[in-house]
N, C-alpha and C positions, 0 to 999 in steps of 0.2 A: 207584613210586619206592622204593629201598631207603633204609633209615634212614641208612646211611653217606653216600650220596650227598646226601639230605635236609639232613643235618648240615653238609656241606661248603658247600652252596648258602646255608644260613642263617648260616654263619660259626661254627657251634657245634662243639666238640670231639666226636670219634667215639671212643667207649671200646673197650676190648678185646672185650667181648661183642657189640657191633655190628659190629666187623670180623669176628668169628668167625661170625656169622650171614651177612655178606656172602659169605665163602669158601664156606660150605655152598650158598648159592644159587647162586654162580658155578659150582661143581662140579655142581650138579643142573641147570644151564642154565635156571633159572627166573627170571632177571633180564630186565628189559625190553629189546628189541633196542636196541643202541647204548649201553646204559647203562654197561657196563665202560669203553668209550672216553671217555664223557663224565665218568665219574668220575675217570679218570686225568688228563684235562684239568684237572679242579678241583683235584685233588691238586698240581698243579705250580705253582699260584698262590703267590706269596709270602706271602699272607696266611693260609695254612694254619697252625693252631696246632701247635707242637712235640708237644704232648700227643697230637695225632691221630696223626702220624706214629710216635710212640713206641709208641702202642697198636697201631697197624698191624704193626709189627715184632714186638711181644710176641705178638700173636694168631697170627702165623706160627710162632713158636717153639713155642707150646704145642700145636699141631696135628701136630707131627713123630710120626711113627710108624716102627716098625722099628728095628733095631739101628744104633747109631752107634759106629764104632770110635774110640777115643782114641789120640792120638800124643803121649805125654809127652815133654817137652823140645823138641817142635817149635814153630817160629814161623811165621806167615804174614805176607806183606807185601803190602799192597793199598792203593791210593789211591782217592779219590773221584772222579778224574778232573775235567775241567774246568780253567778257569784257563789259565796259559800253557803252551804246547805244548813239550815236550822229547822227546828220544829216550826209549827204554824203559829208564830208569835203575833202576826197582825191579826189573824182570826181570834186568837185568845184575847188580844187587846180591845177588839171590837166588842166582844162581850163584857169586858171589865167596864169599858166606857159607858156602854148601854145601862149596865148596872148602876152606874153613878149618875144617870139621869140624861147622858148625852144621846141625841138621835143618830144613830149609825145605819148607813146603808152601805153594806160591803159587796165589792165586786172582787172576782178572782178568777182562777183557772184550774184546769187539771194540771198535773205534774208535767214539766217539760224537762228539766235537767235533774230532778230530784225524786225521791220515792213517792211522794204524793203532794199535790197542791191543795188549795184551799177547798176546791170542790170535791176532790177525793176525800178529804176529811169530813165534809158536810155529809156525803153519802154514807160514810161509816156511823155518823152520828145520827142519821136518819132525819136530817134537816132538808127540806127541798128548797130548790131556787124559786123565787117568785116568778111568774109568768106573765104579769101585767103590771101596770102602774097601780091599779086598784089593790091588787094582792099586796103590793109593796106597801101601800098606804095602811093596809089592814094589819100587817105584821108590825109596822112601826107603832101603830096606835095600841096594839095589844102588848107588845114586847119592848118596844124602844129600839129594836134592831130588825133589819130586814137583809137577806141575801139576794141581790137582784139577779135575774137570770139572763138569757141571752137576748131577750127582746130589747134591751137597752142598747144593743151594739148595732151597727149597720147591717142591713140584711144583704148588702154587697158582699160580706165576708162570707156568709153561708153559701151565695151563688159561687164565690170563688172556690170554696172548698169542693163544691160539687163539680166544677169544671176541672179541678185537679185530680178528682177520683179516677182511677183506683190508687193513684199515689196518695201517700198520707201527708198531712199537713205538718207533722212533727219536725221534719227537718227545717221548716221556717220558724220554728218556735221561738228562737231568740229575737228574731225581728218582730214577731207578733207580741212577744213580751214586752218590747220597748214601746210599741206604738199602743198597745192595748189600753193602758190606763187612761189615755187621752181620747178615746173613741166613744164611751157610753154617753147617751142622753140622759143625764141624770142631774137635773137642776138641783142644787142645794147651796149651802153656804160655803163649804170648803172641801177640799180633797187633800189627804196626805198621801204622798207618793214616794215610796223609797227607791232609791237607785243603787243597782249593785256595784257601780264603779263611778268615781268622780269624773272619769272621761264622759260619761253620759250626760253631765250636766249641761253643757252648751246645747245639745240637741233637745234635751228635755225642756230646757227654758223656752225654746222656740215652739216645741209642740204645746207647752202649758199656755202660750199666748194664744193658740187656736181655740181654746175652751173658754166659752163666753157665758156658760150658765153656773159656773162656781169658780172660786178661787183656788188654784192649786198651790200647795206647799210641798217643795221637794227636799228629800231628806238624804244625806250622804254621810259617810263615816270613813274611817281610815282602815277598815279591815275588809271591805268588800262584801257587805251584807245589805240587802235592800230593805233594812228596817233600822230603827234607832237601837243602838246596843249600849247597855248600861256601863261597860267597861272600856268603850271606845271613845274617840274623839269625834263627835257627831256635829253636824251643821244642819239647821233648818232654813232653807231658802224660801223666803215668803213673797217673792214677787219683785218686779222692777222697782227700783227706788227705795227698797227697804233693806236694812243690813241683815245679813244672816245671823240667826241665833246660834252660838256655839255652846255645846253641851258636852262637857268631859266629866270624868270621875270627881275631880276637884269641885266642880260646879254642883254636881248632883249628889256628892257625898256617898257614892256607891262602892261596892266591893270590888276587888281585882277578880278578873276571870279570863277565861279563854273561850274559843268557839266549842270546845269540848262540852261546856256547860250548857250549850244550846243545841246539842245534837239530836236529831230525829231518832226514833226507835226504829230499829230495822225490822221488826216483826209485825206484820199487818195486824195481827190478833191483839197487840198491845197499843195500838194507835189511839183507840178511844180512851182507855185508861190513862195513858199518858197525858193526853190533852186535858181530861178532867182533873188530874193532878196539877197541871200547869195553871189552869184557872183556879185552882184551890190554894195556890201558893205552897204546894208540897213538893215542888222540884227544888233545885239548888237556890240559894240566895241570889245568885246571878240571873238564873232563869226568871225568878219572881221579880227582881228589879227590872229586867229587861221588858217583860210584859207591862210592868207598872208604868215604866217610861213611855212605852208606846200609847197606853191607855191615856196617860196624862196629856200627850201631845194631841189626842183626839179631843178631850175636854177643853183644852186651850184653844185648839183651832175652832171650836164650836163657840167660843166665847164665854164658856161656863166657868172657866178658871183662868187665872193670870200667872199664878206662881207654880214653878214646876215642883219643887219639894212637897208642898202641901198637896198638890195633885197627885204625885206619886204615892204619897202616905195614904191618901184616900183610897187609891186603887189597890194598894197592898192590903188594907184593912178589909176591903169588900171582897178580895179573894180569900183571906183567911177567915173570915167569918161565915163563909158559905153562901154569901149572897150571889156572887157570880155563878157558882155551880147551880144554885137553885134556878137562876135565869136559863142557863144552858138546858137543864132538864125540862124546864117549862117550854121552851121553844121545841125541844126534841118531841114533846109530847103533842105538839100541834098537829102534825101530819106526816104521812109516809114519805120517804125519800122519793125523788123523781129521777127517770132515767135521762142521760143526755140526749139532745136531739141529734138526728143523722146529720152528717156534714159539719160537726162542730168545728168552727174556725178560729175562735179567739183564744188565744194562750197567753196569760200573763199571771204574775204572782199575786 
């Protein structure tokens, strides 16, 4: 039994050195049969110490090898998944922000608790994930937006998925959703990460401190969605020592609404048309305002804008005049969709 698994069973924290040893043995395939799956199940328990998860993430960061390309000025938007289900607001917002001139590198996942995640949507749109940093840079140069593939994540996660086979990784989706946003090697200016619950904030703050190649802004609200919501009370937490930004209807001057305004379409055949309507401002006023709010957050995180209402107004205008839809179609025309790699391990929103 590895020390990391023993620590979890005993309710003790596992430090960075212990996790580094675990990854060494995992790669060498010297762990006991079935131990990777049992360890993952133990990690999914609510009693796991935040220190253990923080050290796990830090241990993966220090194992990175090979060159990593930086993207100054670029922002990433990615949520933890879970919580109330909505349509792909963050993906829509990424396109809107890119149409406004913000350089956006989007990461995401396949669906864990909902009908489809951002990668499922991209598949339907015919938009591939980039496979290298050079491809990411090329997409950014051409379109102002790129969808980074699995190469930005630690290779140890792919090894872990293969050691767990034939069991699926899906049962561990909630854990991977929580950790996933803090794992990519994706140097940029900032990252906007929505949390599906305010209870995740203390852990997310610790995980954000392990990320040294970009500043992470954490977003919460009072309705349990991992995005900023136009009719909710939102908070943007911008790091240690800085006050949170509080954004509610009175501040934003937005319409009243409910989660029904942000529902996904259940029919797979309508997903693409629904998304195109979303980026064209053709859904409800609440849906359009919510996408605009998240796009505004990206432009503000990039330092392109400082005021929320003008940023939202610019986002709404870009949706309704067809600029955003034109960008989506231009990216769609670039290349066919890619199949996911065998042993896909990362899942987050």
